[in-house]
PDB file of N, CA, C and O in Angstrom, chain B, residues numbered from 101:
ATOM      1  N   MET B 101      11.143   4.890 -31.625  1.00  0.00           N
ATOM      2  CA  MET B 101      10.738   4.925 -30.004  1.00  0.00           C
ATOM      3  C   MET B 101       8.560   5.065 -29.721  1.00  0.00           C
ATOM      4  O   MET B 101       7.636   5.739 -30.175  1.00  0.00           O
ATOM      5  N   GLY B 102       8.705   4.239 -28.978  1.00  0.00           N
ATOM      6  CA  GLY B 102       7.315   4.598 -28.794  1.00  0.00           C
ATOM      7  C   GLY B 102       7.173   5.357 -26.903  1.00  0.00           C
ATOM      8  O   GLY B 102       8.151   5.637 -26.210  1.00  0.00           O
ATOM      9  N   ARG B 103       5.762   5.516 -26.499  1.00  0.00           N
ATOM     10  CA  ARG B 103       6.294   6.570 -25.863  1.00  0.00           C
ATOM     11  C   ARG B 103       6.659   5.612 -24.344  1.00  0.00           C
ATOM     12  O   ARG B 103       6.315   4.433 -24.262  1.00  0.00           O
ATOM     13  N   LYS B 104       7.088   6.030 -23.683  1.00  0.00           N
ATOM     14  CA  LYS B 104       7.335   5.770 -22.296  1.00  0.00           C
ATOM     15  C   LYS B 104       6.197   5.787 -20.911  1.00  0.00           C
ATOM     16  O   LYS B 104       6.408   5.447 -19.747  1.00  0.00           O
ATOM     17  N   THR B 105       5.172   6.224 -21.436  1.00  0.00           N
ATOM     18  CA  THR B 105       4.187   6.671 -20.792  1.00  0.00           C
ATOM     19  C   THR B 105       2.543   6.833 -21.191  1.00  0.00           C
ATOM     20  O   THR B 105       2.106   7.410 -22.186  1.00  0.00           O
ATOM     21  N   THR B 106       1.872   6.255 -20.281  1.00  0.00           N
ATOM     22  CA  THR B 106       0.274   6.461 -20.689  1.00  0.00           C
ATOM     23  C   THR B 106      -0.743   7.205 -20.695  1.00  0.00           C
ATOM     24  O   THR B 106      -1.364   7.218 -19.632  1.00  0.00           O
ATOM     25  N   ILE B 107      -1.094   7.764 -21.427  1.00  0.00           N
ATOM     26  CA  ILE B 107      -2.336   8.726 -20.997  1.00  0.00           C
ATOM     27  C   ILE B 107      -3.856   7.623 -20.573  1.00  0.00           C
ATOM     28  O   ILE B 107      -4.622   6.826 -21.114  1.00  0.00           O
ATOM     29  N   VAL B 108      -3.551   8.355 -19.063  1.00  0.00           N
ATOM     30  CA  VAL B 108      -5.184   7.773 -18.441  1.00  0.00           C
ATOM     31  C   VAL B 108      -6.241   8.962 -18.022  1.00  0.00           C
ATOM     32  O   VAL B 108      -5.862   9.773 -17.176  1.00  0.00           O
ATOM     33  N   GLY B 109      -7.540   9.086 -18.584  1.00  0.00           N
ATOM     34  CA  GLY B 109      -8.391   9.854 -18.310  1.00  0.00           C
ATOM     35  C   GLY B 109      -9.848   8.737 -17.442  1.00  0.00           C
ATOM     36  O   GLY B 109     -10.288   7.588 -17.488  1.00  0.00           O
ATOM     37  N   PHE B 110     -10.092  10.054 -16.724  1.00  0.00           N
ATOM     38  CA  PHE B 110     -11.178   9.327 -15.888  1.00  0.00           C
ATOM     39  C   PHE B 110     -11.655  11.040 -15.767  1.00  0.00           C
ATOM     40  O   PHE B 110     -11.112  12.115 -16.021  1.00  0.00           O
ATOM     41  N   SER B 111     -13.261  10.499 -15.118  1.00  0.00           N
ATOM     42  CA  SER B 111     -14.154  11.642 -14.702  1.00  0.00           C
ATOM     43  C   SER B 111     -14.022  11.690 -12.791  1.00  0.00           C
ATOM     44  O   SER B 111     -14.105  10.696 -12.070  1.00  0.00           O
ATOM     45  N   VAL B 112     -13.830  12.944 -12.380  1.00  0.00           N
ATOM     46  CA  VAL B 112     -14.291  13.461 -11.139  1.00  0.00           C
ATOM     47  C   VAL B 112     -15.360  14.947 -11.045  1.00  0.00           C
ATOM     48  O   VAL B 112     -15.829  15.720 -11.880  1.00  0.00           O
ATOM     49  N   SER B 113     -15.414  14.827  -9.629  1.00  0.00           N
ATOM     50  CA  SER B 113     -16.239  16.071  -9.451  1.00  0.00           C
ATOM     51  C   SER B 113     -15.520  17.271  -9.597  1.00  0.00           C
ATOM     52  O   SER B 113     -14.300  17.284  -9.433  1.00  0.00           O
ATOM     53  N   PRO B 114     -16.240  18.411  -9.926  1.00  0.00           N
ATOM     54  CA  PRO B 114     -15.440  19.559  -9.865  1.00  0.00           C
ATOM     55  C   PRO B 114     -14.779  20.132  -8.737  1.00  0.00           C
ATOM     56  O   PRO B 114     -13.915  21.007  -8.695  1.00  0.00           O
ATOM     57  N   THR B 115     -15.291  19.538  -7.906  1.00  0.00           N
ATOM     58  CA  THR B 115     -15.057  19.857  -6.490  1.00  0.00           C
ATOM     59  C   THR B 115     -13.492  19.021  -6.090  1.00  0.00           C
ATOM     60  O   THR B 115     -12.436  19.496  -5.671  1.00  0.00           O
ATOM     61  N   ILE B 116     -13.833  17.776  -6.381  1.00  0.00           N
ATOM     62  CA  ILE B 116     -12.376  16.888  -6.614  1.00  0.00           C
ATOM     63  C   ILE B 116     -11.410  17.586  -7.659  1.00  0.00           C
ATOM     64  O   ILE B 116     -10.284  17.892  -7.268  1.00  0.00           O
ATOM     65  N   ALA B 117     -11.805  17.871  -9.036  1.00  0.00           N
ATOM     66  CA  ALA B 117     -10.972  18.302  -9.451  1.00  0.00           C
ATOM     67  C   ALA B 117      -9.693  19.380  -8.910  1.00  0.00           C
ATOM     68  O   ALA B 117      -8.473  19.237  -8.836  1.00  0.00           O
ATOM     69  N   ARG B 118     -10.775  20.697  -8.527  1.00  0.00           N
ATOM     70  CA  ARG B 118      -9.921  22.037  -8.123  1.00  0.00           C
ATOM     71  C   ARG B 118      -9.471  21.032  -6.571  1.00  0.00           C
ATOM     72  O   ARG B 118      -8.331  20.689  -6.886  1.00  0.00           O
ATOM     73  N   GLU B 119      -9.634  20.632  -5.659  1.00  0.00           N
ATOM     74  CA  GLU B 119      -8.572  20.008  -4.876  1.00  0.00           C
ATOM     75  C   GLU B 119      -7.415  19.554  -5.383  1.00  0.00           C
ATOM     76  O   GLU B 119      -6.354  19.879  -4.850  1.00  0.00           O
ATOM     77  N   TYR B 120      -7.455  18.610  -6.657  1.00  0.00           N
ATOM     78  CA  TYR B 120      -6.550  17.942  -6.671  1.00  0.00           C
ATOM     79  C   TYR B 120      -5.223  19.060  -7.673  1.00  0.00           C
ATOM     80  O   TYR B 120      -4.001  19.010  -7.811  1.00  0.00           O
ATOM     81  N   ASP B 121      -6.220  19.884  -8.130  1.00  0.00           N
ATOM     82  CA  ASP B 121      -5.175  21.362  -8.646  1.00  0.00           C
ATOM     83  C   ASP B 121      -4.665  21.959  -7.451  1.00  0.00           C
ATOM     84  O   ASP B 121      -3.442  22.096  -7.455  1.00  0.00           O
ATOM     85  N   ARG B 122      -5.117  22.252  -6.686  1.00  0.00           N
ATOM     86  CA  ARG B 122      -4.561  22.977  -5.620  1.00  0.00           C
ATOM     87  C   ARG B 122      -3.450  22.020  -4.388  1.00  0.00           C
ATOM     88  O   ARG B 122      -2.966  22.382  -3.316  1.00  0.00           O
ATOM     89  N   LEU B 123      -3.367  20.799  -5.084  1.00  0.00           N
ATOM     90  CA  LEU B 123      -2.644  19.657  -4.068  1.00  0.00           C
ATOM     91  C   LEU B 123      -1.077  19.707  -4.640  1.00  0.00           C
ATOM     92  O   LEU B 123      -0.022  19.761  -4.008  1.00  0.00           O
ATOM     93  N   SER B 124      -1.350  19.664  -6.216  1.00  0.00           N
ATOM     94  CA  SER B 124      -0.444  19.890  -7.046  1.00  0.00           C
ATOM     95  C   SER B 124       0.163  21.086  -6.542  1.00  0.00           C
ATOM     96  O   SER B 124       0.943  20.978  -5.596  1.00  0.00           O
ATOM     97  N   VAL B 125      -0.001  21.847  -6.876  1.00  0.00           N
ATOM     98  CA  VAL B 125       0.052  23.171  -6.299  1.00  0.00           C
ATOM     99  C   VAL B 125       0.921  23.867  -5.356  1.00  0.00           C
ATOM    100  O   VAL B 125       1.761  24.759  -5.474  1.00  0.00           O
ATOM    101  N   ARG B 126       0.397  23.090  -4.250  1.00  0.00           N
ATOM    102  CA  ARG B 126       0.871  23.257  -2.836  1.00  0.00           C
ATOM    103  C   ARG B 126       1.934  22.075  -2.616  1.00  0.00           C
ATOM    104  O   ARG B 126       2.781  22.179  -1.729  1.00  0.00           O
ATOM    105  N   GLN B 127       1.874  21.068  -3.358  1.00  0.00           N
ATOM    106  CA  GLN B 127       3.033  20.045  -3.169  1.00  0.00           C
ATOM    107  C   GLN B 127       4.342  20.563  -4.241  1.00  0.00           C
ATOM    108  O   GLN B 127       5.468  20.144  -3.974  1.00  0.00           O
ATOM    109  N   GLY B 128       4.186  21.329  -5.252  1.00  0.00           N
ATOM    110  CA  GLY B 128       4.828  21.945  -5.908  1.00  0.00           C
ATOM    111  C   GLY B 128       5.289  20.936  -7.287  1.00  0.00           C
ATOM    112  O   GLY B 128       6.329  20.846  -7.940  1.00  0.00           O
ATOM    113  N   THR B 129       4.287  20.421  -7.337  1.00  0.00           N
ATOM    114  CA  THR B 129       4.642  18.951  -8.497  1.00  0.00           C
ATOM    115  C   THR B 129       3.882  18.871  -9.305  1.00  0.00           C
ATOM    116  O   THR B 129       2.877  19.411  -8.842  1.00  0.00           O
ATOM    117  N   THR B 130       3.611  18.420 -10.597  1.00  0.00           N
ATOM    118  CA  THR B 130       2.697  17.918 -11.338  1.00  0.00           C
ATOM    119  C   THR B 130       2.027  17.117 -11.258  1.00  0.00           C
ATOM    120  O   THR B 130       2.389  15.988 -10.929  1.00  0.00           O
ATOM    121  N   LYS B 131       0.339  17.567 -11.648  1.00  0.00           N
ATOM    122  CA  LYS B 131      -0.368  16.364 -11.776  1.00  0.00           C
ATOM    123  C   LYS B 131      -0.249  15.223 -11.993  1.00  0.00           C
ATOM    124  O   LYS B 131      -1.002  14.431 -11.426  1.00  0.00           O
ATOM    125  N   SER B 132       0.624  14.830 -12.782  1.00  0.00           N
ATOM    126  CA  SER B 132       0.970  13.619 -13.498  1.00  0.00           C
ATOM    127  C   SER B 132       1.942  12.657 -11.744  1.00  0.00           C
ATOM    128  O   SER B 132       1.766  11.595 -11.145  1.00  0.00           O
ATOM    129  N   GLU B 133       2.839  13.774 -11.609  1.00  0.00           N
ATOM    130  CA  GLU B 133       3.820  13.377 -10.456  1.00  0.00           C
ATOM    131  C   GLU B 133       3.048  12.741  -9.272  1.00  0.00           C
ATOM    132  O   GLU B 133       3.089  11.598  -8.816  1.00  0.00           O
ATOM    133  N   LEU B 134       2.170  14.077  -8.837  1.00  0.00           N
ATOM    134  CA  LEU B 134       1.183  13.786  -7.683  1.00  0.00           C
ATOM    135  C   LEU B 134      -0.100  12.277  -7.869  1.00  0.00           C
ATOM    136  O   LEU B 134      -0.611  11.506  -7.057  1.00  0.00           O
ATOM    137  N   PHE B 135      -0.177  12.421  -9.092  1.00  0.00           N
ATOM    138  CA  PHE B 135      -0.874  11.223  -9.423  1.00  0.00           C
ATOM    139  C   PHE B 135      -0.021   9.199  -9.193  1.00  0.00           C
ATOM    140  O   PHE B 135      -0.411   8.045  -9.018  1.00  0.00           O
ATOM    141  N   ARG B 136       1.391  10.046  -9.376  1.00  0.00           N
ATOM    142  CA  ARG B 136       1.715   8.851  -9.443  1.00  0.00           C
ATOM    143  C   ARG B 136       2.170   8.283  -7.704  1.00  0.00           C
ATOM    144  O   ARG B 136       2.443   7.196  -7.194  1.00  0.00           O
ATOM    145  N   ARG B 137       2.053   9.734  -7.215  1.00  0.00           N
ATOM    146  CA  ARG B 137       2.751   9.486  -6.068  1.00  0.00           C
ATOM    147  C   ARG B 137       1.253   9.117  -4.594  1.00  0.00           C
ATOM    148  O   ARG B 137       1.422   8.921  -3.391  1.00  0.00           O
ATOM    149  N   MET B 138       0.147   9.150  -5.273  1.00  0.00           N
ATOM    150  CA  MET B 138      -0.772   8.701  -5.117  1.00  0.00           C
ATOM    151  C   MET B 138      -1.225   7.641  -4.718  1.00  0.00           C
ATOM    152  O   MET B 138      -1.587   7.250  -3.609  1.00  0.00           O
ATOM    153  N   VAL B 139      -1.154   6.902  -6.337  1.00  0.00           N
ATOM    154  CA  VAL B 139      -0.831   5.209  -6.678  1.00  0.00           C
ATOM    155  C   VAL B 139      -0.184   4.967  -5.522  1.00  0.00           C
ATOM    156  O   VAL B 139      -0.790   4.569  -4.527  1.00  0.00           O
ATOM    157  N   GLU B 140       1.165   5.193  -5.539  1.00  0.00           N
ATOM    158  CA  GLU B 140       2.278   4.546  -4.461  1.00  0.00           C
ATOM    159  C   GLU B 140       1.729   4.592  -3.436  1.00  0.00           C
ATOM    160  O   GLU B 140       1.328   3.533  -2.954  1.00  0.00           O
ATOM    161  N   THR B 141       1.529   5.748  -2.790  1.00  0.00           N
ATOM    162  CA  THR B 141       0.926   5.763  -1.207  1.00  0.00           C
ATOM    163  C   THR B 141      -0.449   4.773  -1.407  1.00  0.00           C
ATOM    164  O   THR B 141      -0.209   3.920  -0.553  1.00  0.00           O
ATOM    165  N   TYR B 142      -1.490   4.455  -1.904  1.00  0.00           N
ATOM    166  CA  TYR B 142      -2.271   3.987  -1.764  1.00  0.00           C
ATOM    167  C   TYR B 142      -2.117   2.275  -2.144  1.00  0.00           C
ATOM    168  O   TYR B 142      -2.933   1.416  -1.811  1.00  0.00           O
ATOM    169  N   LYS B 143      -0.778   2.032  -2.970  1.00  0.00           N
ATOM    170  CA  LYS B 143      -0.315   0.881  -3.030  1.00  0.00           C
ATOM    171  C   LYS B 143       0.645   0.221  -1.139  1.00  0.00           C
ATOM    172  O   LYS B 143       0.501  -0.801  -0.468  1.00  0.00           O
ATOM    173  N   ALA B 144       1.134   0.910  -1.047  1.00  0.00           N
ATOM    174  CA  ALA B 144       1.640   0.938   0.276  1.00  0.00           C
ATOM    175  C   ALA B 144       1.076   0.583   1.423  1.00  0.00           C
ATOM    176  O   ALA B 144       1.521  -0.137   2.316  1.00  0.00           O
ATOM    177  N   ARG B 145      -0.348   1.366   1.297  1.00  0.00           N
ATOM    178  CA  ARG B 145      -1.117   1.297   2.631  1.00  0.00           C
ATOM    179  C   ARG B 145      -1.654   0.082   2.047  1.00  0.00           C
ATOM    180  O   ARG B 145      -1.862  -0.643   3.019  1.00  0.00           O
ATOM    181  N   LEU B 146      -1.916  -0.400   1.233  1.00  0.00           N
ATOM    182  CA  LEU B 146      -2.655  -2.080   1.344  1.00  0.00           C
ATOM    183  C   LEU B 146      -1.890  -2.869   1.563  1.00  0.00           C
ATOM    184  O   LEU B 146      -2.382  -3.912   1.995  1.00  0.00           O
ATOM    185  N   ASP B 147      -0.571  -2.853   1.433  1.00  0.00           N
ATOM    186  CA  ASP B 147       0.604  -3.798   1.467  1.00  0.00           C
ATOM    187  C   ASP B 147       0.564  -3.892   2.864  1.00  0.00           C
ATOM    188  O   ASP B 147       0.570  -4.997   3.405  1.00  0.00           O
ATOM    189  N   GLU B 148       0.513  -2.565   3.679  1.00  0.00           N
ATOM    190  CA  GLU B 148       0.415  -2.566   5.348  1.00  0.00           C
ATOM    191  C   GLU B 148      -0.724  -3.509   6.136  1.00  0.00           C
ATOM    192  O   GLU B 148      -0.525  -4.365   6.999  1.00  0.00           O
ATOM    193  N   GLU B 149      -2.119  -3.011   5.482  1.00  0.00           N
ATOM    194  CA  GLU B 149      -3.113  -3.510   5.648  1.00  0.00           C
ATOM    195  C   GLU B 149      -2.555  -5.005   5.383  1.00  0.00           C
ATOM    196  O   GLU B 149      -2.004  -5.549   6.340  1.00  0.00           O
ATOM    197  N   ALA B 150      -2.649  -5.697   4.193  1.00  0.00           N
ATOM    198  CA  ALA B 150      -2.523  -7.350   4.218  1.00  0.00           C
ATOM    199  C   ALA B 150      -1.151  -7.656   5.292  1.00  0.00           C
ATOM    200  O   ALA B 150      -1.379  -8.598   6.050  1.00  0.00           O
ATOM    201  N   TYR B 151       0.000  -7.115   5.441  1.00  0.00           N
ATOM    202  CA  TYR B 151       0.611  -7.202   6.373  1.00  0.00           C
ATOM    203  C   TYR B 151       0.370  -7.492   8.014  1.00  0.00           C
ATOM    204  O   TYR B 151       0.669  -8.497   8.659  1.00  0.00           O
ATOM    205  N   PHE B 152      -0.283  -6.237   8.458  1.00  0.00           N
ATOM    206  CA  PHE B 152      -1.014  -6.189   9.678  1.00  0.00           C
ATOM    207  C   PHE B 152      -2.484  -7.709   9.601  1.00  0.00           C
ATOM    208  O   PHE B 152      -2.573  -8.520  10.523  1.00  0.00           O
ATOM    209  N   GLY B 153      -3.357  -7.754   8.449  1.00  0.00           N
ATOM    210  CA  GLY B 153      -4.275  -8.568   8.355  1.00  0.00           C
ATOM    211  C   GLY B 153      -3.447 -10.072   8.590  1.00  0.00           C
ATOM    212  O   GLY B 153      -3.973 -10.811   9.423  1.00  0.00           O
ATOM    213  N   LEU B 154      -2.645 -10.394   8.161  1.00  0.00           N
ATOM    214  CA  LEU B 154      -1.584 -11.886   8.049  1.00  0.00           C
ATOM    215  C   LEU B 154      -0.841 -12.255   9.559  1.00  0.00           C
ATOM    216  O   LEU B 154      -0.561 -13.274  10.190  1.00  0.00           O
ATOM    217  N   GLN B 155      -0.671 -10.419   9.768  1.00  0.00           N
ATOM    218  CA  GLN B 155      -0.080 -10.811  11.441  1.00  0.00           C
ATOM    219  C   GLN B 155      -1.257 -11.190  12.354  1.00  0.00           C
ATOM    220  O   GLN B 155      -0.894 -11.928  13.270  1.00  0.00           O
ATOM    221  N   ARG B 156      -2.482 -10.908  12.358  1.00  0.00           N
ATOM    222  CA  ARG B 156      -3.620 -10.975  13.186  1.00  0.00           C
ATOM    223  C   ARG B 156      -3.792 -12.277  13.032  1.00  0.00           C
ATOM    224  O   ARG B 156      -3.784 -13.099  13.949  1.00  0.00           O
ATOM    225  N   LYS B 157      -4.005 -12.577  11.496  1.00  0.00           N
ATOM    226  CA  LYS B 157      -4.290 -13.958  11.538  1.00  0.00           C
ATOM    227  C   LYS B 157      -3.201 -15.242  12.016  1.00  0.00           C
ATOM    228  O   LYS B 157      -3.540 -16.425  12.051  1.00  0.00           O
ATOM    229  N   MET B 158      -1.973 -14.781  12.333  1.00  0.00           N
ATOM    230  CA  MET B 158      -1.237 -15.734  12.483  1.00  0.00           C
ATOM    231  C   MET B 158      -0.518 -15.865  14.163  1.00  0.00           C
ATOM    232  O   MET B 158       0.269 -16.678  14.647  1.00  0.00           O
ATOM    233  N   ALA B 159      -1.221 -14.642  14.732  1.00  0.00           N
ATOM    234  CA  ALA B 159      -1.289 -14.456  16.223  1.00  0.00           C
ATOM    235  C   ALA B 159      -2.255 -15.461  16.399  1.00  0.00           C
ATOM    236  O   ALA B 159      -1.820 -16.401  17.064  1.00  0.00           O
ATOM    237  N   LYS B 160      -3.367 -15.575  16.046  1.00  0.00           N
ATOM    238  CA  LYS B 160      -4.594 -15.927  16.251  1.00  0.00           C
ATOM    239  C   LYS B 160      -4.327 -17.664  16.406  1.00  0.00           C
ATOM    240  O   LYS B 160      -4.744 -18.450  17.256  1.00  0.00           O
ATOM    241  N   LYS B 161      -3.426 -17.883  15.167  1.00  0.00           N
ATOM    242  CA  LYS B 161      -3.256 -19.402  15.062  1.00  0.00           C
ATOM    243  C   LYS B 161      -2.336 -19.819  16.175  1.00  0.00           C
ATOM    244  O   LYS B 161      -2.537 -20.775  16.924  1.00  0.00           O
ATOM    245  N   ALA B 162      -1.113 -18.854  16.212  1.00  0.00           N
ATOM    246  CA  ALA B 162       0.277 -18.771  17.483  1.00  0.00           C
ATOM    247  C   ALA B 162      -0.907 -19.441  18.798  1.00  0.00           C
ATOM    248  O   ALA B 162      -1.046 -20.641  19.037  1.00  0.00           O
ATOM    249  N   ARG B 163      -1.477 -18.565  19.339  1.00  0.00           N
ATOM    250  CA  ARG B 163      -2.398 -18.781  20.745  1.00  0.00           C
ATOM    251  C   ARG B 163      -2.942 -20.028  20.326  1.00  0.00           C
ATOM    252  O   ARG B 163      -2.784 -20.913  21.167  1.00  0.00           O
ATOM    253  N   THR B 164      -3.499 -20.355  19.350  1.00  0.00           N
ATOM    254  CA  THR B 164      -3.925 -21.844  19.918  1.00  0.00           C
ATOM    255  C   THR B 164      -3.304 -22.723  19.599  1.00  0.00           C
ATOM    256  O   THR B 164      -3.872 -23.790  19.833  1.00  0.00           O
ATOM    257  N   THR B 165      -2.198 -22.828  19.075  1.00  0.00           N
ATOM    258  CA  THR B 165      -1.304 -23.653  18.997  1.00  0.00           C
ATOM    259  C   THR B 165       0.065 -23.945  20.281  1.00  0.00           C
ATOM    260  O   THR B 165       0.824 -24.891  20.494  1.00  0.00           O
ATOM    261  N   GLY B 166      -0.149 -22.537  20.946  1.00  0.00           N
ATOM    262  CA  GLY B 166       0.835 -22.507  22.192  1.00  0.00           C
ATOM    263  C   GLY B 166       2.024 -22.242  21.789  1.00  0.00           C
ATOM    264  O   GLY B 166       2.999 -22.503  22.494  1.00  0.00           O
ATOM    265  N   VAL B 167       2.149 -21.570  20.347  1.00  0.00           N
ATOM    266  CA  VAL B 167       3.836 -20.887  20.200  1.00  0.00           C
ATOM    267  C   VAL B 167       3.282 -19.523  20.455  1.00  0.00           C
ATOM    268  O   VAL B 167       2.232 -18.965  20.136  1.00  0.00           O
ATOM    269  N   PHE B 168       4.645 -19.077  21.333  1.00  0.00           N
ATOM    270  CA  PHE B 168       4.673 -17.618  22.028  1.00  0.00           C
ATOM    271  C   PHE B 168       5.851 -16.788  21.866  1.00  0.00           C
ATOM    272  O   PHE B 168       6.020 -15.617  22.205  1.00  0.00           O
ATOM    273  N   THR B 169       6.808 -17.776  21.162  1.00  0.00           N
ATOM    274  CA  THR B 169       8.199 -16.478  21.649  1.00  0.00           C
ATOM    275  C   THR B 169       8.454 -16.773  19.844  1.00  0.00           C
ATOM    276  O   THR B 169       8.181 -17.622  18.996  1.00  0.00           O
ATOM    277  N   GLU B 170       8.995 -15.753  19.938  1.00  0.00           N
ATOM    278  CA  GLU B 170      10.228 -15.555  18.768  1.00  0.00           C
ATOM    279  C   GLU B 170      10.636 -16.942  17.978  1.00  0.00           C
ATOM    280  O   GLU B 170      10.251 -17.478  16.939  1.00  0.00           O
ATOM    281  N   LYS B 171      11.457 -17.204  18.835  1.00  0.00           N
ATOM    282  CA  LYS B 171      12.531 -18.494  18.405  1.00  0.00           C
ATOM    283  C   LYS B 171      11.505 -19.704  17.863  1.00  0.00           C
ATOM    284  O   LYS B 171      11.739 -20.288  16.805  1.00  0.00           O
ATOM    285  N   GLU B 172      10.240 -20.046  18.774  1.00  0.00           N
ATOM    286  CA  GLU B 172       9.399 -21.017  18.345  1.00  0.00           C
ATOM    287  C   GLU B 172       8.974 -20.581  16.946  1.00  0.00           C
ATOM    288  O   GLU B 172       9.082 -21.323  15.970  1.00  0.00           O
ATOM    289  N   VAL B 173       8.497 -19.368  16.899  1.00  0.00           N
ATOM    290  CA  VAL B 173       8.082 -18.836  15.838  1.00  0.00           C
ATOM    291  C   VAL B 173       9.091 -19.091  14.224  1.00  0.00           C
ATOM    292  O   VAL B 173       8.624 -19.607  13.209  1.00  0.00           O
ATOM    293  N   GLU B 174      10.398 -18.618  14.364  1.00  0.00           N
ATOM    294  CA  GLU B 174      11.456 -19.228  13.596  1.00  0.00           C
ATOM    295  C   GLU B 174      11.316 -20.854  13.108  1.00  0.00           C
ATOM    296  O   GLU B 174      11.089 -21.557  12.124  1.00  0.00           O
ATOM    297  N   ARG B 175      11.632 -20.905  14.589  1.00  0.00           N
ATOM    298  CA  ARG B 175      11.678 -22.790  14.197  1.00  0.00           C
ATOM    299  C   ARG B 175      10.443 -23.082  13.217  1.00  0.00           C
ATOM    300  O   ARG B 175      10.844 -23.470  12.120  1.00  0.00           O
ATOM    301  N   ILE B 176       9.527 -23.027  13.285  1.00  0.00           N
ATOM    302  CA  ILE B 176       8.125 -23.237  12.823  1.00  0.00           C
ATOM    303  C   ILE B 176       7.993 -23.274  11.233  1.00  0.00           C
ATOM    304  O   ILE B 176       7.686 -24.127  10.400  1.00  0.00           O
ATOM    305  N   VAL B 177       8.528 -21.398  11.214  1.00  0.00           N
ATOM    306  CA  VAL B 177       8.430 -20.871   9.807  1.00  0.00           C
ATOM    307  C   VAL B 177      10.122 -21.659   9.307  1.00  0.00           C
ATOM    308  O   VAL B 177      10.127 -21.872   8.095  1.00  0.00           O
ATOM    309  N   PHE B 178      10.784 -21.873   9.657  1.00  0.00           N
ATOM    310  CA  PHE B 178      11.907 -22.462   8.877  1.00  0.00           C
ATOM    311  C   PHE B 178      12.452 -23.804   8.557  1.00  0.00           C
ATOM    312  O   PHE B 178      13.365 -24.190   7.828  1.00  0.00           O
ATOM    313  N   GLU B 179      11.453 -24.489   9.470  1.00  0.00           N
ATOM    314  CA  GLU B 179      11.371 -26.006   9.647  1.00  0.00           C
ATOM    315  C   GLU B 179      10.417 -26.572   7.763  1.00  0.00           C
ATOM    316  O   GLU B 179      10.315 -27.654   7.185  1.00  0.00           O
ATOM    317  N   ASP B 180      10.179 -25.872   7.602  1.00  0.00           N
ATOM    318  CA  ASP B 180       9.003 -26.007   6.217  1.00  0.00           C
ATOM    319  C   ASP B 180      10.126 -25.751   5.393  1.00  0.00           C
ATOM    320  O   ASP B 180      10.241 -26.549   4.462  1.00  0.00           O
ATOM    321  N   ARG B 181      10.914 -24.941   5.463  1.00  0.00           N
ATOM    322  CA  ARG B 181      11.983 -24.190   4.180  1.00  0.00           C
ATOM    323  C   ARG B 181      13.127 -25.702   3.901  1.00  0.00           C
ATOM    324  O   ARG B 181      14.041 -25.641   3.079  1.00  0.00           O
TER     325      ARG B 181
END
C-alpha cells in the first residue's frame, strides 16, 4: 500500500522558518498540520473574495436593470433553471 501523503519541499528565509516553528509550537500542532490549516484558511479567503467580487458585480448589474428586491432576484435566478 502506498503513501497517503506527499512530501512538499520549498525554501523560505530563516526568519520565516523560525516564525513557522514558533507558530506550530504556539498552536500545539505539528508543522504539517499547521501547513494544512494555512492552506485551508487561504482557500477559504480566496472563496470569500470571489463571493464578494461576484456580489459586487451582480449588485451593479441589478442596479442598472432596476432589480432591487430579494423576490426579484429569486425570480431572475430561478427563471433560467
